C-alpha positions in Angstrom: -61.6 -7.8 22.2 -57.8 -8.5 22.0 -55.9 -10.2 19.4 -53.4 -12.8 20.6 -50.0 -11.6 19.5 -47.7 -14.0 17.7 -44.8 -12.6 19.4 -45.8 -13.8 22.9 -44.7 -17.0 24.4 -46.5 -20.2 24.2 -47.3 -22.8 26.8 -45.8 -26.4 26.8 -46.5 -28.7 24.0 -47.7 -26.2 21.5 -47.2 -26.4 17.9 -44.5 -24.2 16.3 -45.8 -21.5 13.8 -45.3 -22.1 10.2 -45.1 -19.8 7.3 -48.3 -18.2 6.2 -48.9 -17.3 2.4 -50.2 -13.9 1.4 -53.6 -15.3 0.6 -53.9 -16.7 4.1 -53.0 -13.3 5.5 -55.5 -11.7 3.2 -58.3 -14.0 4.6 -57.1 -13.4 8.1 -57.2 -9.5 7.7 -60.7 -9.6 6.2 -62.2 -11.9 8.9 -60.5 -10.5 12.0 -63.3 -11.6 14.3 -62.5 -15.2 13.4 -59.2 -15.0 15.4 -60.1 -12.8 18.3 -60.6 -14.1 21.6 -63.1 -12.7 24.0 -61.4 -13.2 27.3 -58.9 -11.2 29.3 -57.2 -14.4 30.4 -55.6 -14.9 27.1 -53.9 -11.6 27.1 -52.0 -12.9 30.2 -51.1 -16.4 28.9 -51.8 -16.9 25.2 -51.8 -20.5 24.2 -52.5 -20.3 20.4 -51.3 -17.7 18.0 -53.4 -16.0 15.2 -51.4 -18.2 12.7 -52.2 -21.5 14.6 -55.9 -20.6 14.8 -56.2 -19.9 11.2 -54.2 -22.8 9.8 -55.2 -25.4 12.3 -59.0 -25.0 13.1 -62.1 -24.6 11.1 -63.4 -21.0 10.7 -66.8 -21.7 12.1 -68.1 -18.1 11.8 -67.4 -18.1 8.0 -70.0 -20.3 6.3 -67.6 -20.8 3.3 -64.6 -21.4 5.3 -64.4 -25.1 4.7 -64.4 -24.8 1.0 -62.8 -21.4 0.0 -59.7 -21.4 2.3 -56.3 -21.4 0.5 -55.3 -24.7 2.2 -58.7 -26.3 1.4 -58.4 -25.4 -2.4 -55.1 -27.3 -2.6 -56.4 -30.5 -1.2 -58.9 -33.0 -2.6 -60.5 -33.9 0.8 -62.1 -31.8 3.4 -59.9 -31.1 6.4 -63.0 -30.5 8.6 -66.7 -30.2 8.4 -69.7 -32.4 7.3 -67.8 -33.5 4.1 -65.0 -35.0 6.0 -65.1 -38.8 5.5 -64.4 -39.6 9.2 -67.1 -37.3 10.2 -69.5 -38.9 8.0 -68.7 -42.3 9.2 -68.9 -41.2 12.8 -72.3 -39.5 12.4 -73.6 -42.7 10.9 -72.9 -44.6 14.1 -75.6 -42.7 16.0 -78.0 -45.4 16.8 -81.7 -45.8 17.7 -80.6 -47.3 20.9 -78.6 -44.3 21.9 -81.3 -42.0 20.8 -83.8 -44.0 23.2 -81.3 -43.6 26.0 -80.9 -39.8 25.4 -84.9 -39.4 25.4 -85.2 -41.4 28.7 -82.4 -39.5 30.5 -83.7 -36.1 29.4 -87.3 -36.9 30.6 -86.0 -38.2 33.9 -83.7 -35.4 34.7 -86.2 -32.7 33.8 -88.7 -34.3 36.2 -86.2 -34.5 38.9 -85.2 -30.9 38.4 -88.8 -29.8 38.7 -89.3 -32.0 41.9 -86.1 -30.7 43.5 -86.7 -27.1 42.5 -90.1 -27.4 44.4 -88.4 -28.6 47.5 -85.7 -25.9 47.3 -88.3 -23.2 47.2 -90.4 -24.8 50.0 -87.6 -24.9 52.4 -86.0 -21.5 51.3 -85.4 -18.9 54.2 -84.5 -15.3 53.4 -81.4 -15.9 55.7 -80.2 -18.5 53.2 -79.7 -15.9 50.2 -75.9 -15.9 50.9 -75.7 -19.7 51.0 -77.5 -19.9 47.7 -75.1 -17.4 46.2 -72.0 -19.3 47.5 -73.7 -22.5 46.4 -74.3 -21.2 42.9 -70.7 -20.1 42.7 -69.2 -23.4 44.0 -71.6 -25.3 41.7 -70.4 -23.4 38.6 -66.8 -24.0 39.5 -67.4 -27.6 40.2 -69.3 -28.2 37.0 -66.6 -26.3 35.0 -64.0 -28.6 36.4 -66.1 -31.6 36.0 -66.7 -30.8 32.3 -62.9 -30.4 31.7 -62.2 -33.7 33.2 -64.8 -35.6 31.3 -64.0 -33.7 28.2 -60.2 -34.3 28.5 -60.7 -38.0 29.2 -63.1 -38.7 26.3 -60.9 -36.5 23.9 -57.6 -37.9 24.9 -58.0 -41.6 25.7 -59.9 -44.6 24.5 -61.3 -45.7 21.2 -64.6 -45.6 19.2 -64.0 -49.5 19.0 -64.3 -49.9 22.7 -67.4 -52.1 23.8 -70.4 -50.0 25.1 -68.7 -46.7 25.8 -67.0 -46.4 22.4 -69.8 -45.9 20.1 -72.3 -44.5 22.7 -70.0 -41.9 24.5 -66.7 -41.4 22.7 -68.1 -41.2 19.2 -69.5 -37.7 19.5 -66.1 -36.4 20.8 -64.3 -37.7 17.8 -67.1 -36.3 15.4 -66.9 -33.0 17.1 -63.2 -32.4 16.5 -63.4 -32.9 12.6 -66.9 -31.5 12.3 -67.2 -29.0 15.1 -70.3 -27.3 13.8 -72.3 -30.7 13.7 -73.4 -29.9 17.3 -75.3 -26.9 16.1 -77.4 -29.3 13.7 -78.3 -31.7 16.8 -81.5 -31.2 18.5 -82.1 -30.7 22.2 -82.3 -34.4 22.9 -79.0 -35.3 21.0 -77.2 -32.3 22.5 -78.1 -32.8 26.2 -78.9 -36.4 26.6 -75.6 -37.6 28.1 -75.1 -34.5 30.3 -78.6 -35.0 31.7 -77.7 -38.5 32.5 -74.8 -37.4 34.6 -77.0 -35.2 36.6 -79.6 -37.8 37.3 -77.8 -39.5 40.3 -77.2 -36.2 42.0 -80.8 -35.2 41.7 -82.1 -38.5 42.9 -79.9 -38.4 45.9 -81.2 -34.7 46.7 -84.9 -35.7 46.2 -84.3 -38.6 48.6 -82.8 -36.3 51.2 -85.7 -33.9 51.0 -88.2 -36.8 51.4 -86.4 -38.8 54.1 -85.0 -36.1 56.4 -86.8 -33.8 58.9 -87.3 -30.1 58.3 -84.6 -29.4 60.9 -82.1 -31.5 59.2 -82.8 -30.1 55.7 -82.4 -26.6 57.2 -79.0 -27.6 58.6 -77.9 -29.0 55.3 -79.6 -26.4 53.0 -76.4 -24.8 51.8 -75.1 -28.0 50.6 -78.5 -29.0 49.1 -78.4 -25.7 47.2 -74.9 -26.4 46.0 -75.9 -29.8 44.8 -79.0 -28.7 42.9 -77.2 -25.7 41.3 -74.3 -27.9 40.4 -76.5 -30.4 38.8 -78.2 -27.7 36.8 -74.8 -26.5 35.5 -73.7 -30.0 34.7 -77.0 -30.8 32.8 -76.7 -27.5 30.8 -73.0 -27.8 29.9 -73.4 -29.3 26.4 -76.3 -26.8 25.7 -73.7 -24.1 26.5 -71.0 -25.8 24.5 -73.5 -25.8 21.5 -74.1 -22.0 21.9 -70.3 -21.6 21.8 -70.3 -23.1 18.3 -73.4 -21.1 17.2 -72.5 -17.8 15.4 -76.0 -16.8 14.1 -79.4 -16.5 15.5 -78.5 -16.7 19.2 -80.9 -15.0 21.8 -79.5 -11.7 23.0 -79.4 -12.9 26.6 -77.1 -15.8 25.5 -74.8 -13.4 23.7 -74.6 -11.1 26.6 -73.7 -14.0 29.0 -71.0 -15.1 26.5 -69.7 -11.5 25.9 -69.3 -11.1 29.7 -67.7 -14.6 30.2 -70.6 -15.9 32.4 -70.9 -18.8 30.2 -68.5 -20.3 27.7 -67.6 -17.6 25.0 -67.3 -18.6 21.3 -63.9 -17.1 20.7 -62.6 -18.5 24.0 -63.7 -22.1 23.0 -62.0 -21.7 19.5 -58.9 -22.1 21.3 -59.6 -25.8 22.2 -60.5 -26.4 18.4 -57.0 -25.8 17.2 -55.5 -29.2 16.2 -54.4 -31.2 18.1 -57.1 -30.1 20.7 -54.8 -30.4 23.7 -56.0 -27.5 25.9 -58.9 -25.5 27.2 -61.1 -28.5 27.9 -63.5 -26.7 30.5 -66.8 -26.0 28.6 -69.3 -24.9 31.3 -67.9 -21.3 31.8 -64.2 -21.9 30.8 -63.3 -19.9 33.9 -60.8 -22.7 34.9 -59.1 -23.0 31.5 -56.4 -20.4 32.1 -55.5 -21.4 35.6 -55.4 -25.1 34.7 -53.2 -24.4 31.5 -50.9 -22.2 33.7 -50.0 -25.0 36.0 -49.8 -27.4 33.1 -52.7 -29.6 34.6 -53.6 -31.6 31.5 -50.2 -32.1 30.1 -48.8 -33.3 33.4 -51.7 -35.9 33.7 -51.1 -36.9 30.1 -47.3 -37.4 30.7 -48.0 -39.6 33.8 -50.6 -41.7 32.2 -48.5 -42.2 29.0 -45.6 -43.2 31.2 -47.8 -45.8 33.1 -49.7 -47.2 30.2 -47.7 -46.6 27.2 -50.7 -45.2 25.4 -50.4 -42.1 23.3 -52.8 -39.4 24.1 -55.3 -38.6 21.3 -54.2 -41.4 19.1 -57.8 -42.4 18.2 -58.7 -38.9 17.7 -55.8 -38.4 15.2 -56.8 -41.7 13.3 -60.2 -40.4 12.7 -58.9 -37.0 11.6 -56.8 -38.8 9.0 -59.8 -40.5 7.3 -60.0 -37.8 4.5 -59.8 -39.9 1.3 
């Protein structure tokens, strides 16, 4: 585990460090794990300093962080967490209709997963092992990139006031930034409903292929079928992995092992995204693509182009909700 050095350079559009009080430094020194990042990528290109992480994100692995920090004591309203006024308003917008949609999507997706898994096993041949391994790797990378694109789009653009998609799909992203640990209080349905919904069309198409095509055709396309199936699994599980990245107590040992070896999204790695203004490290399945995409300034370039064309400011709605503190 390596500390990000404050003396190293920063990527584009990053906040400049400000002065840190002696009390803040004391807090930092007594909770070093809160500012460590468990990924070797960050030693090559750091994007947030210790100071930025301390001052501009909620310390999720300290249960008292939102009430005992030096900055928090000086302010009347919560900067983050469940007591934030904006977070409370957003949580209240979670509706019965949204809950119903999530239940239906989870049930349909799990059924399709089981059906397709049976087909995958039935048509498996020993010589297909290498195809399955390659399919798994490509599926992980596709899901990681897809998670980043969806996450970036929902974080950066649009408004909760938009018809249909605003309250149903953008609301959780706004809530998550001002109360990041809210996801740890969501049950399986609320956590995974939307991601399971995204996986349904892929699994439907795959099931149709298995039912409509001959065995010879299925064998010819088996590698691609394995890729689609595994990609859909990773897509469906992305927000559960995301939830684990915000969970600092009580995780199963096998989940911690996968996080520590960066097979799934590590907790310290994802902390980088939660440094305000939340403009980097959007990939949340494994986080493997975060460093290379940051290296080529992928997100900031897209934002510059879209802002030039539409005249819309990135994260304007996100900032508006963050300011609802009184």
